[in-house]
C-alpha positions as CSV (number, residue, x, y, z in Angstrom):
1,M,-47.8,4.9,-73.0
2,L,-44.0,5.2,-73.5
3,G,-41.9,5.2,-76.7
4,T,-38.9,6.8,-78.3
5,D,-38.6,9.3,-81.2
6,L,-36.1,7.1,-83.0
7,D,-37.1,7.0,-86.7
8,V,-35.0,4.4,-88.6
9,N,-36.9,5.4,-91.8
10,A,-36.0,9.1,-91.6
11,E,-34.1,10.6,-94.5
12,G,-30.4,10.4,-93.9
13,F,-30.8,8.1,-90.9
14,S,-27.5,6.7,-89.5
15,W,-27.1,4.1,-86.8
16,D,-23.9,5.7,-85.7
17,D,-25.7,9.0,-85.1
18,A,-28.5,7.2,-83.4
19,V,-26.2,5.8,-80.7
20,T,-23.8,8.7,-80.3
21,N,-26.0,11.8,-80.6
22,G,-29.5,10.3,-80.4
23,S,-32.5,11.6,-78.4
24,R,-32.1,11.7,-74.7
25,G,-35.9,11.8,-74.0
26,I,-38.8,9.4,-74.0
27,V,-42.1,10.0,-75.7
28,V,-45.1,10.0,-73.2
29,W,-48.8,9.8,-73.9
30,N,-51.5,9.8,-71.2
31,S,-55.0,8.5,-71.1
32,S,-57.6,7.8,-68.4
33,N,-59.7,5.5,-70.6
34,L,-57.4,4.0,-73.3
35,I,-59.5,5.8,-75.9
36,D,-58.8,9.5,-75.6
37,W,-55.0,10.2,-75.5
38,S,-53.1,13.4,-74.7
39,E,-50.7,15.0,-77.1
40,S,-47.2,13.5,-76.8
41,T,-44.5,15.0,-74.6
42,L,-40.8,14.4,-74.7
43,P,-39.2,14.7,-71.3
44,I,-35.4,14.5,-71.1
45,V,-34.4,11.6,-68.8
46,E,-30.7,11.3,-69.6
47,N,-27.7,13.6,-68.9
48,T,-25.5,15.0,-71.7
49,T,-23.0,12.1,-71.6
50,A,-25.6,9.7,-73.0
51,G,-25.5,8.7,-76.6
52,M,-29.2,7.6,-76.8
53,V,-32.3,6.5,-74.9
54,W,-33.8,3.3,-76.3
55,A,-36.5,0.8,-75.2
56,P,-38.1,2.6,-72.3
57,S,-40.4,0.8,-69.9
58,A,-41.9,1.6,-66.5
59,V,-42.8,-0.4,-63.3
60,Y,-44.9,1.1,-60.6
61,D,-43.7,0.7,-57.0
62,D,-46.6,0.6,-54.4
63,D,-44.2,1.1,-51.5
64,T,-42.9,4.4,-52.7
65,S,-45.8,5.5,-54.9
66,Q,-43.6,6.2,-57.9
67,Y,-42.6,4.7,-61.2
68,F,-39.2,3.2,-62.0
69,V,-38.5,4.0,-65.6
70,F,-35.9,2.0,-67.4
71,W,-34.1,2.4,-70.8
72,S,-30.9,1.5,-72.7
73,S,-28.0,4.0,-73.1
74,R,-24.3,4.2,-73.7
75,L,-22.2,6.9,-72.0
76,F,-19.3,9.1,-73.2
77,D,-16.7,10.9,-71.1
78,S,-18.1,14.3,-69.8
79,S,-15.3,16.1,-71.7
80,D,-16.2,14.5,-75.0
81,T,-19.1,16.8,-75.8
82,S,-19.3,15.8,-79.4
83,H,-19.4,12.1,-78.5
84,S,-16.7,11.3,-81.0
85,G,-14.5,9.1,-78.7
86,N,-15.0,5.8,-77.0
87,A,-18.2,5.1,-75.1
88,T,-19.1,2.6,-72.4
89,L,-20.9,-0.6,-73.5
90,D,-24.6,-0.3,-73.8
91,R,-26.3,-0.6,-70.4
92,I,-29.6,-0.4,-68.7
93,R,-30.3,2.9,-66.9
94,Y,-33.2,4.1,-64.7
95,A,-34.8,7.1,-63.0
96,T,-37.9,7.5,-60.9
97,T,-41.0,9.7,-61.4
98,Q,-44.5,10.2,-60.0
99,D,-45.9,12.2,-63.0
100,F,-43.8,11.5,-66.1
101,V,-43.0,15.2,-66.1
102,T,-40.1,15.5,-63.7
103,F,-37.6,12.6,-63.2
104,S,-34.8,11.8,-60.8
105,D,-31.2,11.8,-62.0
106,A,-30.4,8.8,-64.2
107,Q,-28.5,5.9,-62.7
108,D,-27.1,2.6,-63.8
109,Y,-29.3,-0.4,-63.3
110,V,-27.5,-3.2,-65.2
111,A,-24.0,-2.3,-66.4
112,L,-21.8,-5.3,-67.3
113,S,-18.1,-4.9,-67.9
114,D,-18.0,-7.4,-70.8
115,T,-21.5,-7.4,-72.3
116,P,-23.5,-4.7,-74.1
117,L,-27.1,-4.8,-73.1
118,I,-30.3,-3.3,-74.5
119,D,-34.1,-4.0,-74.6
120,Q,-34.9,-4.9,-71.0
121,E,-38.4,-6.3,-70.4
122,F,-40.0,-7.2,-67.0
123,Q,-42.6,-9.9,-66.3
124,Y,-44.4,-9.8,-62.9
125,L,-44.8,-13.3,-61.6
126,G,-47.8,-12.8,-59.4
127,T,-46.3,-12.5,-55.9
128,S,-44.7,-9.5,-54.3
129,G,-41.1,-9.1,-55.4
130,S,-41.2,-11.9,-57.9
131,F,-40.2,-11.0,-61.5
132,A,-38.6,-12.4,-64.6
133,R,-36.6,-10.0,-66.8
134,F,-35.3,-10.4,-70.4
135,L,-32.3,-8.6,-71.8
136,K,-30.7,-8.6,-75.2
137,N,-26.9,-9.4,-75.4
138,E,-25.7,-7.2,-78.2
139,T,-22.6,-9.2,-78.8
140,V,-24.5,-12.4,-79.8
141,N,-27.8,-10.7,-80.7
142,L,-29.7,-13.1,-78.4
143,V,-32.1,-12.6,-75.5
144,Y,-31.6,-14.2,-72.1
145,Q,-33.8,-14.4,-68.9
146,E,-33.2,-13.8,-65.2
147,V,-35.5,-14.3,-62.2
148,T,-35.8,-12.8,-58.8
149,T,-38.0,-13.0,-55.6
150,G,-36.3,-9.9,-54.1
151,G,-37.9,-7.2,-56.1
152,L,-36.5,-5.0,-58.9
153,F,-33.3,-4.3,-56.9
154,G,-32.9,-7.8,-55.4
155,T,-30.6,-10.6,-56.5
156,W,-31.2,-11.9,-60.0
157,D,-30.5,-15.4,-61.1
158,R,-29.5,-16.0,-64.7
159,I,-31.4,-18.8,-66.5
160,S,-28.7,-20.7,-68.5
161,G,-28.6,-20.2,-72.2
162,Y,-31.0,-18.0,-74.2
163,V,-34.7,-18.0,-74.9
164,T,-33.7,-19.3,-78.3
165,D,-30.4,-19.8,-80.0
166,D,-31.8,-18.6,-83.3
167,S,-30.2,-15.2,-84.1
168,P,-30.9,-12.4,-84.3
169,R,-33.5,-11.8,-81.7
170,E,-34.3,-8.6,-79.7
171,G,-37.1,-6.4,-78.4
172,P,-38.7,-8.9,-76.0
173,A,-42.4,-8.5,-75.0
174,S,-43.7,-10.9,-72.4
175,F,-47.1,-11.7,-70.9
176,E,-49.0,-14.4,-69.1
177,D,-51.8,-16.2,-70.8
178,N,-55.2,-14.9,-69.8
179,V,-56.9,-18.3,-69.8
180,T,-54.2,-20.9,-68.8
181,P,-52.6,-20.1,-65.4
182,G,-48.8,-20.4,-65.4
183,L,-48.5,-20.2,-69.2
184,Y,-46.2,-17.4,-70.4
185,Y,-45.3,-16.0,-73.7
186,V,-42.4,-13.9,-74.9
187,L,-42.4,-12.2,-78.3
188,L,-38.9,-11.7,-79.9
189,D,-38.2,-9.6,-82.9
190,D,-36.1,-11.3,-85.7
191,Y,-35.5,-7.8,-87.3
192,S,-38.6,-8.2,-89.4
193,N,-41.4,-9.5,-87.2
194,Y,-42.3,-10.8,-83.8
195,I,-41.9,-14.5,-83.2
196,P,-43.9,-16.0,-80.2
197,Y,-42.3,-18.4,-77.7
198,Q,-44.0,-20.0,-74.7
199,T,-43.3,-21.9,-71.5
200,D,-45.4,-23.4,-68.7
201,D,-42.6,-23.0,-66.1
202,I,-41.1,-19.5,-66.3
203,Q,-39.0,-20.1,-63.2
204,S,-37.1,-22.9,-65.0
205,P,-38.2,-22.5,-68.6
206,N,-37.6,-24.5,-71.7
207,W,-38.9,-22.0,-74.2
208,S,-40.3,-23.3,-77.4
209,E,-41.8,-21.5,-80.4
210,S,-45.5,-21.2,-79.8
211,N,-48.0,-23.0,-82.1
212,T,-50.9,-20.8,-80.7
213,S,-52.7,-19.2,-83.6
214,S,-53.9,-15.6,-84.1
215,F,-50.8,-13.8,-82.9
216,P,-50.7,-10.4,-84.7
217,S,-48.2,-10.1,-87.6
218,G,-45.9,-7.3,-88.7
219,L,-45.2,-6.0,-85.2
220,R,-41.9,-5.3,-83.6
221,H,-40.6,-3.7,-80.3
222,G,-43.8,-3.3,-78.3
223,C,-45.6,-4.7,-75.3
224,V,-48.7,-6.6,-74.4
225,T,-51.0,-4.9,-71.8
226,P,-53.6,-7.0,-69.9
227,L,-57.0,-5.4,-69.7
228,L,-60.0,-5.6,-67.4
229,Q,-63.2,-6.9,-69.0
230,S,-64.7,-3.4,-68.6
231,E,-61.6,-1.9,-70.4
232,Y,-61.9,-4.5,-73.2
233,D,-65.6,-3.8,-73.6
234,S,-65.0,-0.1,-73.8
235,L,-62.3,-0.5,-76.5
236,T,-64.3,-2.9,-78.6
237,S,-67.3,-0.6,-78.5
238,Q,-65.1,2.1,-80.0
239,W,-63.2,-0.2,-82.4
240,S,-64.3,-3.6,-83.5
241,A,-62.1,-6.5,-82.2
């Protein structure tokens, strides 16, 4: 399980400090059964030019037997050690790892010249190389979608518009329905709570606010993890559903 050590409720918290001299690590917990978890670790994944590491996620690559780990950063000039000058626009960065202890050098993944980006989310679409991804445009505070059949580093096609024009929205968390094939959801944070949206054609979607009941409330900036029946049974035997 991945997270950040960003604490917006900490005494003296400042957004300016959070994006200029924030943490350059990701918080990592490990478990073999989803019940017993390790103590957290905080491996550093960014170099000293980065102002922060936000919204980490990981995708396992079968071909290379390693994880691609993604996050959001902005970068300062190497001579600006106090990070008091101008920075790049926010961008998506990545590194690879096999053990979440040691990581390759960080590199740009999506870095646009005119649009600051954070909060990337991937959705596997069921066939090799096919993904959707969601990104927050920080200029308009909206989330847009792209699709590919060429893998994580293939050509991505932008879906026109945004998941919703209601602003602000960020922190996308997507998942496929576990009963209805081809039905997908994406949860978007409106700065206070997740709002669910759904589509039955994620390749050419017309997202609408979901009327499905029983979505959890009070959550923001997370993910939805599919479980095997055996994993679900193990969890519910430990904690009632």
